[in-house]
C-alpha positions as CSV (number, residue, x, y, z in Angstrom):
1,M,-14.6,-6.7,-15.2
2,I,-15.2,-9.0,-12.1
3,T,-16.3,-7.1,-9.0
4,Q,-16.0,-8.0,-5.3
5,D,-19.7,-8.9,-5.4
6,Q,-19.0,-11.6,-7.9
7,L,-16.2,-13.3,-6.0
8,E,-18.5,-15.8,-4.5
9,A,-20.1,-16.7,-7.9
10,I,-16.7,-17.4,-9.6
11,A,-15.4,-19.7,-6.8
12,G,-14.7,-23.0,-8.4
13,C,-16.6,-22.2,-11.6
14,A,-15.5,-23.3,-15.1
15,A,-13.4,-20.8,-17.1
16,Y,-13.7,-20.3,-20.8
17,T,-12.3,-18.1,-23.5
18,D,-14.6,-15.7,-25.3
19,Q,-14.4,-18.1,-28.2
20,G,-16.0,-20.9,-26.1
21,Q,-12.8,-22.9,-25.4
22,R,-12.7,-24.4,-21.9
23,L,-9.7,-23.4,-19.9
24,G,-10.3,-25.2,-16.6
25,Q,-11.6,-24.4,-13.1
26,V,-11.1,-21.3,-11.0
27,E,-8.8,-22.3,-8.2
28,Y,-8.6,-18.9,-6.5
29,V,-8.6,-15.1,-7.0
30,L,-5.9,-12.6,-6.1
31,V,-7.2,-9.3,-4.9
32,D,-5.3,-6.0,-4.6
33,D,-4.4,-5.8,-0.9
34,T,-4.8,-2.0,-1.0
35,T,-8.1,-1.6,-2.9
36,G,-9.7,-5.0,-2.5
37,R,-10.2,-5.1,-6.3
38,P,-10.1,-8.6,-7.9
39,E,-7.0,-8.5,-10.2
40,W,-6.0,-12.1,-11.1
41,V,-7.6,-15.5,-11.2
42,R,-5.6,-18.8,-11.1
43,I,-7.1,-21.4,-13.4
44,T,-6.2,-25.1,-13.4
45,D,-7.1,-28.0,-15.5
46,R,-5.7,-31.3,-14.3
47,S,-7.2,-33.2,-17.3
48,S,-5.3,-31.2,-19.9
49,G,-2.2,-30.9,-17.8
50,L,-2.6,-27.2,-17.3
51,G,-1.0,-26.9,-13.9
52,G,-2.2,-23.4,-13.2
53,V,-2.1,-20.1,-15.0
54,F,-2.9,-16.6,-13.9
55,V,-5.3,-14.6,-16.0
56,P,-6.2,-10.9,-15.5
57,L,-9.8,-10.2,-14.4
58,R,-10.0,-6.7,-15.6
59,Q,-11.6,-7.6,-18.9
60,A,-13.1,-10.9,-17.8
61,E,-16.9,-11.4,-17.4
62,L,-19.2,-13.7,-15.6
63,R,-21.7,-15.2,-18.1
64,D,-24.2,-17.9,-17.3
65,G,-22.2,-19.1,-14.3
66,R,-18.9,-19.2,-16.3
67,L,-15.9,-17.0,-16.1
68,V,-15.1,-15.8,-19.6
69,A,-11.7,-14.4,-20.4
70,P,-11.0,-12.4,-23.5
71,Y,-7.7,-14.1,-24.3
72,P,-6.9,-17.0,-26.7
73,V,-5.8,-20.3,-25.3
74,A,-2.3,-20.0,-26.9
75,L,-1.7,-16.7,-25.1
76,I,-2.9,-18.1,-21.8
77,E,-0.8,-21.3,-22.1
78,Q,2.3,-19.2,-22.8
79,A,1.9,-16.9,-19.8
80,P,4.7,-16.6,-17.4
81,C,4.2,-18.9,-14.4
82,A,2.1,-21.3,-16.6
83,A,4.7,-24.0,-16.4
84,L,5.9,-23.0,-12.9
85,D,4.2,-22.9,-9.5
86,C,4.5,-19.3,-8.6
87,G,3.0,-20.1,-5.2
88,N,-0.4,-18.8,-4.3
89,V,0.5,-15.2,-4.7
90,L,2.4,-13.1,-7.3
91,S,5.4,-11.0,-6.6
92,V,5.5,-7.5,-7.9
93,A,8.0,-8.6,-10.6
94,E,5.8,-11.6,-11.7
95,E,2.7,-9.4,-11.8
96,E,4.5,-6.8,-14.0
97,Q,5.7,-9.7,-16.3
98,L,2.1,-10.9,-16.6
99,Y,0.7,-7.5,-17.3
100,G,3.2,-7.2,-20.2
101,H,2.4,-10.7,-21.5
102,Y,-1.4,-10.0,-21.6
103,G,-0.9,-6.4,-22.9
104,V,-2.8,-5.0,-19.9
105,R,-1.9,-1.8,-18.2
106,D,-1.3,-1.9,-14.5
107,A,-4.4,-0.3,-12.8
108,R,-2.0,1.8,-10.7
109,D,-0.6,3.4,-13.8
110,E,-4.0,4.1,-15.2
111,V,-5.3,5.8,-12.0
112,N,-2.1,7.7,-11.4
113,A,-1.5,8.8,-15.0
114,E,-1.2,12.4,-13.6
115,G,1.1,12.3,-10.6
116,G,-0.9,12.5,-7.4
117,A,-4.2,12.7,-9.2
118,G,-5.2,9.1,-8.2
119,W,-7.1,7.7,-5.3
120,G,-5.2,7.9,-2.0
121,A,-5.1,4.1,-1.8
122,M,-3.6,3.9,-5.3
123,D,-1.0,6.6,-4.4
124,R,-0.1,4.3,-1.4
125,A,0.2,1.4,-3.8
126,Q,2.6,3.5,-6.0
127,A,4.7,4.3,-2.9
128,I,4.8,0.6,-2.1
129,R,5.9,-0.2,-5.6
130,E,8.6,2.4,-5.5
131,G,9.8,1.2,-2.1
132,T,10.3,-2.3,-3.5
133,A,12.9,-1.4,-6.1
134,G,15.4,-4.2,-6.2
135,Q,13.1,-6.5,-4.2
136,E,10.3,-7.0,-6.8
137,H,10.8,-10.8,-6.7
138,A,10.1,-11.0,-3.0
139,V,7.3,-8.5,-2.4
140,S,3.6,-8.8,-3.3
141,R,0.7,-6.4,-3.2
142,L,-1.9,-9.1,-3.7
143,R,-3.6,-11.6,-1.4
144,P,-5.4,-14.8,-2.3
145,V,-9.1,-15.2,-1.7
146,Q,-10.9,-18.5,-1.9
147,P,-14.6,-17.5,-1.6
148,G,-16.9,-20.1,-0.1
149,R,-14.1,-21.9,1.7
């Protein structure tokens, strides 16, 4: 898992799969606007035509100055938004679609598994999500961070 302390180190670094296949360069990171936790990274590789994909940071690691993601290239290339420019932030709907694609549980669901048992900030995030019903395509809970710029 990538922490806030590692944001500076992953800025612009090379990204690889855990099998050693190069994915591209880190373009920017999306952090949870409520908790500040790094959630997604946008990776681009102009040489291969990979216009930009979002990869979850929850299981990613920083190894020897490289971002290492535990997902195969084929899965990453097929991710929603891979062929599209989703802009520099994900809507709630796009984020939920990506969570499903990668088979990752939304952190808010994990923390709030027992109603009201989670952190206050996560409870706030749940309230935000519930308040966006029908507007998921237009609302985001993330903000882009470009460390070192």
